[in-house]
LUMMIMAR-217954 format. One record per residue: residue in three letters; residue number from 1; x, y, z of N, C-alpha, C in turn. Coordinates in steps of 0.001 Angstrom, whole numbers, plus 500000, padded with zeros to 6 digits. Layout:
BEGIN
LUMDO residuo num   n.px   n.py   n.pz  ca.px  ca.py  ca.pz   c.px   c.py   c.pz
LUMDO     ALA NUM      X      Y      Z      X      Y      Z      X      Y      Z
...
END
This chain:
BEGIN
LUMDO residuo num   n.px   n.py   n.pz  ca.px  ca.py  ca.pz   c.px   c.py   c.pz
LUMDO     MET   1 646657 433783 921417 647630 434526 922194 647680 433997 923634
LUMDO     ILE   2 646529 433667 924200 646504 433165 925572 647231 431831 925647
LUMDO     TYR   3 646912 430932 924737 647507 429598 924751 648982 429644 924402
LUMDO     THR   4 649357 430437 923418 650740 430498 922943 651665 431215 923915
LUMDO     HIS   5 651238 432380 924423 652107 433222 925243 651814 433145 926741
LUMDO     GLY   6 650732 432505 927122 650380 432419 928541 649898 433737 929117
LUMDO     PHE   7 649449 434643 928261 648969 435945 928703 647446 435935 928731
LUMDO     VAL   8 646891 436247 929875 645438 436323 930017 645063 437774 930276
LUMDO     PRO   9 644198 438353 929464 643791 439746 929689 643149 439925 931066
LUMDO     ASP  10 643406 441069 931681 642858 441362 933005 641336 441293 933028
LUMDO     ASP  11 640697 441670 931923 639230 441678 931878 638626 440275 931996
LUMDO     PHE  12 639418 439232 931740 638906 437866 931879 638574 437561 933337
LUMDO     GLY  13 639260 438201 934263 639043 437953 935684 638016 438863 936324
LUMDO     LYS  14 637460 439756 935556 636486 440695 936097 635080 440136 935942
LUMDO     GLY  15 634239 440485 936878 632850 440058 936830 632009 441008 937657
LUMDO     VAL  16 630729 440872 937546 629801 441694 938307 629096 440785 939304
LUMDO     ALA  17 629215 441114 940595 628559 440325 941635 627168 440879 941894
LUMDO     ILE  18 626197 439998 941824 624800 440382 942036 624276 439620 943244
LUMDO     PRO  19 623665 440321 944213 623130 439613 945372 621879 438810 944993
LUMDO     ASP  20 621870 437563 945394 620743 436675 945114 620174 436190 946444
LUMDO     PRO  21 618895 436442 946715 618331 436024 948000 618261 434502 948123
LUMDO     LYS  22 618686 433984 949287 618586 432550 949554 617138 432160 949791
LUMDO     ASN  23 616424 433000 950517 615026 432745 950846 614225 433989 950474
LUMDO     ARG  24 613491 433917 949414 612750 435086 948924 611647 435522 949890
LUMDO     LEU  25 611209 434617 950749 610181 434969 951722 610786 435402 953052
LUMDO     GLY  26 612124 435300 953158 612810 435669 954396 613019 437166 954508
LUMDO     ASN  27 613831 437546 955475 614117 438954 955755 615021 439517 954659
LUMDO     VAL  28 614494 440396 953829 615277 440964 952728 616278 442004 953224
LUMDO     ASN  29 616180 442421 954478 617111 443400 955038 618297 442738 955737
LUMDO     ASN  30 618321 441416 955801 619391 440683 956471 620443 440261 955444
LUMDO     ASP  31 621696 440673 955672 622784 440332 954748 622996 438827 954624
LUMDO     ASP  32 622716 438071 955695 622921 436624 955671 621929 435908 954760
LUMDO     ASN  33 620911 436610 954316 619906 436012 953443 620306 436112 951963
LUMDO     TYR  34 621511 436560 951674 621955 436735 950292 623245 435979 950020
LUMDO     ARG  35 623380 435508 948797 624636 434923 948327 625011 435650 947039
LUMDO     PRO  36 626297 435853 946807 626685 436559 945579 626708 435612 944375
LUMDO     ILE  37 626178 436074 943291 626253 435375 942013 627089 436269 941103
LUMDO     THR  38 628169 435724 940546 629052 436522 939708 628746 436278 938241
LUMDO     ILE  39 628527 437371 937527 628314 437320 936084 629668 437597 935433
LUMDO     SER  40 630197 436594 934730 631512 436708 934098 631363 437147 932653
LUMDO     PRO  41 632433 437740 932088 632377 438126 930672 632161 436901 929777
LUMDO     THR  42 631363 437057 928753 631040 435954 927850 632277 435391 927177
LUMDO     VAL  43 633191 436251 926769 634404 435800 926077 635240 434903 926984
LUMDO     SER  44 635360 435246 928272 636156 434416 929166 635482 433076 929422
LUMDO     LYS  45 634141 433059 929513 633429 431797 929690 633578 430912 928454
LUMDO     LEU  46 633505 431508 927263 633669 430763 926026 635068 430158 925952
LUMDO     PHE  47 636081 430944 926308 637453 430442 926318 637600 429300 927319
LUMDO     GLU  48 636989 429457 928480 637051 428420 929518 636469 427106 928992
LUMDO     TYR  49 635327 427163 928308 634721 425956 927754 635603 425327 926672
LUMDO     CYS  50 636258 426144 925872 637152 425621 924831 638350 424907 925459
LUMDO     VAL  51 638938 425507 926478 640084 424889 927172 639644 423582 927829
LUMDO     LEU  52 638484 423601 928468 637976 422402 929115 637749 421285 928102
LUMDO     GLU  53 637183 421625 926962 636931 420625 925920 638233 420004 925426
LUMDO     LYS  54 639252 420840 925262 640524 420360 924725 641330 419552 925742
LUMDO     PHE  55 641311 419969 927020 642204 419367 928010 641490 418580 929112
LUMDO     GLN  56 640220 418312 928950 639460 417657 930011 640067 416311 930416
LUMDO     GLY  57 640580 415573 929488 641190 414280 929794 642464 414388 930614
LUMDO     LEU  58 643103 415552 930586 644359 415744 931323 644145 416364 932702
LUMDO     LEU  59 642954 416873 932952 642675 417535 934218 642154 416513 935222
LUMDO     LEU  60 642889 416327 936283 642519 415358 937301 642314 416067 938632
LUMDO     SER  61 641496 415494 939467 641326 416023 940816 641529 414872 941804
LUMDO     SER  62 641798 415235 943013 642046 414247 944052 640768 413492 944392
LUMDO     ASP  63 640914 412223 944774 639767 411451 945241 639237 411991 946559
LUMDO     LEU  64 640039 412806 947246 639618 413397 948506 638810 414674 948296
LUMDO     GLN  65 638707 415126 947063 637905 416312 946769 636455 415888 946580
LUMDO     PHE  66 635541 416596 947234 634136 416244 947143 633336 417256 946333
LUMDO     ASN  67 633673 418514 946433 632885 419539 945766 633339 419729 944325
LUMDO     PHE  68 632489 420237 943496 632754 420509 942086 633059 419240 941303
LUMDO     LYS  69 632425 418129 941705 632551 416870 940982 631149 416327 940770
LUMDO     LEU  70 630969 415596 939684 629678 414988 939418 629339 413968 940497
LUMDO     LYS  71 628096 413955 940911 627566 413013 941899 628295 413091 943233
LUMDO     SER  72 628771 414272 943601 629461 414470 944870 629225 415905 945326
LUMDO     SER  73 629289 416112 946656 629079 417457 947169 629679 417564 948563
LUMDO     CYS  74 629589 418752 949133 630086 418970 950490 629317 418113 951494
LUMDO     SER  75 628043 417840 951218 627275 417018 952160 627855 415606 952240
LUMDO     HIS  76 628456 415105 951171 629132 413813 951220 630348 413879 952151
LUMDO     ALA  77 631081 414986 952090 632248 415153 952958 631822 415246 954420
LUMDO     VAL  78 630749 415959 954696 630247 416082 956063 629797 414716 956580
LUMDO     PHE  79 629100 413956 955742 628667 412612 956123 629868 411734 956444
LUMDO     LEU  80 630889 411763 955600 632084 410955 955819 632792 411360 957108
LUMDO     LEU  81 632902 412658 957355 633525 413137 958591 632761 412623 959810
LUMDO     LYS  82 631442 412673 959759 630620 412187 960875 630808 410683 961076
LUMDO     GLN  83 630844 409925 960003 631035 408481 960103 632392 408132 960717
LUMDO     VAL  84 633433 408793 960267 634774 408529 960796 634858 408928 962270
LUMDO     THR  85 634289 410080 962609 634284 410542 964006 633532 409553 964884
LUMDO     ASP  86 632351 409123 964460 631568 408145 965228 632330 406832 965397
LUMDO     TYR  87 633026 406396 964368 633806 405162 964420 634835 405222 965539
LUMDO     PHE  88 635590 406308 965589 636648 406414 966596 636090 406666 968002
LUMDO     ILE  89 635003 407412 968120 634404 407678 969438 633855 406390 970045
LUMDO     THR  90 633204 405544 969227 632665 404282 969750 633773 403319 970175
LUMDO     ARG  91 634977 403547 969734 636114 402708 970115 636981 403355 971182
LUMDO     GLY  92 636425 404421 971821 637083 405030 972972 638172 406023 972655
LUMDO     SER  93 638276 406462 971416 639324 407413 971041 638844 408843 971269
LUMDO     ASN  94 639776 409719 971591 639470 411148 971653 639726 411738 970271
LUMDO     VAL  95 638673 412169 969651 638807 412725 968298 638960 414214 968407
END
């Protein structure tokens, strides 16, 4: 029904957010010491894996995207930004 009619049940988008401490030895009373982890419904995760398996070859991302890709992360983007900024600053440009 989802694939044929393009209808996704509302419950597929629901999840339970659980606070996960970043530093278990840190201040447990500080909100900044927690990140939310969302527990999604099993059926929606199973459907997601099936769609990914079927259409993975058709799903493309930009070469400018760093996160959510194998062997790449936000730290790569930060490194690249620093390198480009340093390049222009050493050549007298205002970045």
